[in-house]
C-alpha positions as CSV (number, residue, x, y, z in Angstrom):
1,M,-35.5,53.6,17.2
2,K,-32.5,53.4,14.9
3,L,-34.8,54.1,11.6
4,A,-35.7,57.4,13.8
5,S,-32.7,58.4,14.3
6,S,-31.5,57.9,10.6
7,I,-34.9,59.9,9.2
8,I,-34.0,62.9,11.3
9,T,-30.5,62.3,10.3
10,V,-31.3,62.6,6.5
11,L,-34.3,65.2,6.9
12,F,-31.9,67.8,8.5
13,L,-29.2,67.1,6.0
14,L,-31.6,67.5,2.9
15,T,-32.4,71.3,5.4
16,L,-29.1,72.2,5.8
17,G,-28.6,70.9,1.4
18,G,-31.7,73.2,0.5
19,C,-29.8,76.2,2.1
20,Y,-26.2,75.2,-0.1
21,T,-24.9,77.5,-3.1
22,T,-22.5,76.0,-4.9
23,Q,-19.1,78.0,-5.0
24,Y,-17.6,78.6,-8.8
25,A,-14.2,79.1,-9.2
26,T,-13.4,82.6,-9.2
27,T,-11.3,81.7,-12.7
28,P,-11.4,82.4,-16.8
29,S,-12.5,79.0,-16.6
30,V,-14.3,78.9,-13.1
31,T,-12.5,76.0,-12.9
32,P,-9.7,75.3,-10.3
33,E,-6.3,76.3,-11.9
34,V,-3.8,78.2,-11.1
35,N,-0.5,79.6,-13.3
36,I,2.5,78.7,-12.3
37,N,5.8,80.9,-13.2
38,S,8.3,77.7,-14.4
39,T,7.9,75.2,-17.3
40,D,10.0,72.7,-15.3
41,K,7.2,70.0,-15.4
42,E,9.4,67.4,-12.7
43,K,9.6,70.1,-10.2
44,I,5.7,71.4,-10.4
45,K,4.8,67.4,-10.3
46,S,7.3,66.9,-7.8
47,A,5.5,69.4,-5.9
48,V,1.8,68.7,-6.4
49,I,2.6,64.6,-5.2
50,N,4.7,65.4,-1.9
51,F,1.4,68.7,-1.6
52,Y,-1.3,65.3,-2.1
53,M,0.6,62.4,-0.1
54,N,0.9,65.1,2.7
55,I,-2.5,65.6,3.2
56,G,-3.6,61.4,3.4
57,Y,-4.4,61.1,-0.6
58,S,-2.7,57.9,-2.6
59,M,-1.6,58.5,-6.5
60,V,-3.6,56.5,-8.1
61,S,-1.7,56.9,-11.7
62,E,0.9,59.2,-13.3
63,S,1.4,60.4,-17.4
64,D,3.3,62.9,-18.4
65,Y,0.6,65.7,-18.2
66,S,-1.9,64.4,-15.0
67,I,-1.9,62.8,-11.7
68,V,-4.7,61.2,-9.8
69,F,-5.0,60.9,-6.4
70,S,-7.6,58.8,-4.6
71,T,-8.4,59.0,-0.8
72,Q,-11.4,57.1,1.0
73,E,-14.1,59.2,3.3
74,E,-15.0,57.7,5.6
75,K,-16.5,59.9,8.0
76,L,-20.1,61.4,7.5
77,G,-20.2,62.1,4.1
78,S,-19.7,58.4,3.0
79,E,-22.3,57.9,6.3
80,V,-25.1,59.3,4.9
81,Y,-24.5,59.2,1.1
82,Q,-25.3,55.3,1.9
83,V,-28.2,55.9,4.3
84,V,-29.8,58.3,1.9
85,T,-29.1,56.2,-1.3
86,N,-28.8,51.8,-0.6
87,S,-26.9,50.5,2.7
88,Y,-25.1,47.8,0.2
89,N,-23.2,50.9,-1.2
90,T,-19.0,50.8,-0.8
91,T,-17.1,54.0,1.4
92,L,-17.1,56.6,-0.8
93,R,-14.0,57.3,-2.8
94,V,-12.2,61.5,-4.2
95,N,-9.7,60.8,-6.6
96,I,-8.3,64.3,-7.6
97,R,-7.7,64.4,-11.1
98,I,-4.4,67.0,-11.5
99,N,-3.9,68.8,-15.4
100,M,-0.8,70.4,-16.5
101,A,0.0,72.4,-19.6
102,T,2.9,74.5,-20.7
103,I,2.0,77.8,-22.1
104,S,4.6,79.8,-22.8
105,N,6.7,80.7,-19.9
106,S,4.4,79.4,-17.1
107,T,2.5,76.0,-16.8
108,R,-1.6,76.0,-16.1
109,V,-2.8,73.9,-13.8
110,V,-5.9,73.2,-13.5
111,A,-7.7,70.4,-10.5
112,Q,-10.7,67.7,-11.0
113,A,-12.6,66.5,-8.1
114,N,-15.4,62.9,-8.9
115,S,-16.8,60.6,-6.0
116,I,-17.2,57.0,-6.8
117,V,-18.9,54.8,-5.0
118,K,-19.9,51.1,-5.7
119,N,-23.8,50.2,-5.8
120,E,-25.1,46.6,-5.3
121,N,-24.2,45.6,-8.2
122,G,-21.2,46.3,-8.7
123,R,-21.0,49.2,-10.6
124,E,-19.2,52.1,-9.9
125,D,-21.7,55.5,-9.8
126,V,-19.2,58.8,-10.6
127,K,-20.1,62.1,-9.7
128,N,-18.2,65.0,-10.7
129,I,-17.7,67.2,-7.6
130,T,-15.3,69.7,-8.8
131,N,-17.9,72.8,-8.7
132,D,-18.4,71.5,-5.0
133,W,-14.6,71.1,-3.7
134,S,-13.7,74.5,-5.8
135,T,-12.5,76.2,-3.3
136,L,-10.6,73.6,-1.7
137,L,-9.2,72.9,-4.9
138,L,-8.0,76.3,-5.3
139,K,-6.8,76.3,-1.9
140,H,-4.4,73.4,-2.7
141,L,-3.2,74.9,-5.8
142,Q,-2.7,78.1,-4.5
143,Q,-0.4,76.7,-1.9
144,I,1.6,73.9,-4.3
145,K,1.6,77.7,-6.9
146,T,2.9,79.3,-3.5
147,D,5.7,76.5,-2.8
148,I,7.1,76.3,-6.2
149,E,7.3,79.8,-7.0
150,I,9.5,80.4,-3.4
């Protein structure tokens, strides 16, 4: 009975997936990005760190022009991934990388997202999900921009 329930769930989600179309960001590079009217890199980094930590992400690494955040997806997404692929896989993690570049009087901030799961051999399977998450990432960046430019 449990197998039948899993199969029905997978078929339902595959049906929904067939109707799904990827939403690309409406930016010049077709990636989630904003131009912030400031060249104060430390102020921008601080705003980015505060924003992502406030919504439940942990900071993984930081460099002069890049910050990486991570969280575990313990809801429907990881359960479906485990059912579809292999029950030995670990919980799905999502990493978000924020890159910054100073351009004359502003700073270009670009976001990228990856899903990561370890398979039964201990190898990490990484998938770029930036296009799938572009609308959400763009909203995040626009909120950060608003917070800084006020």
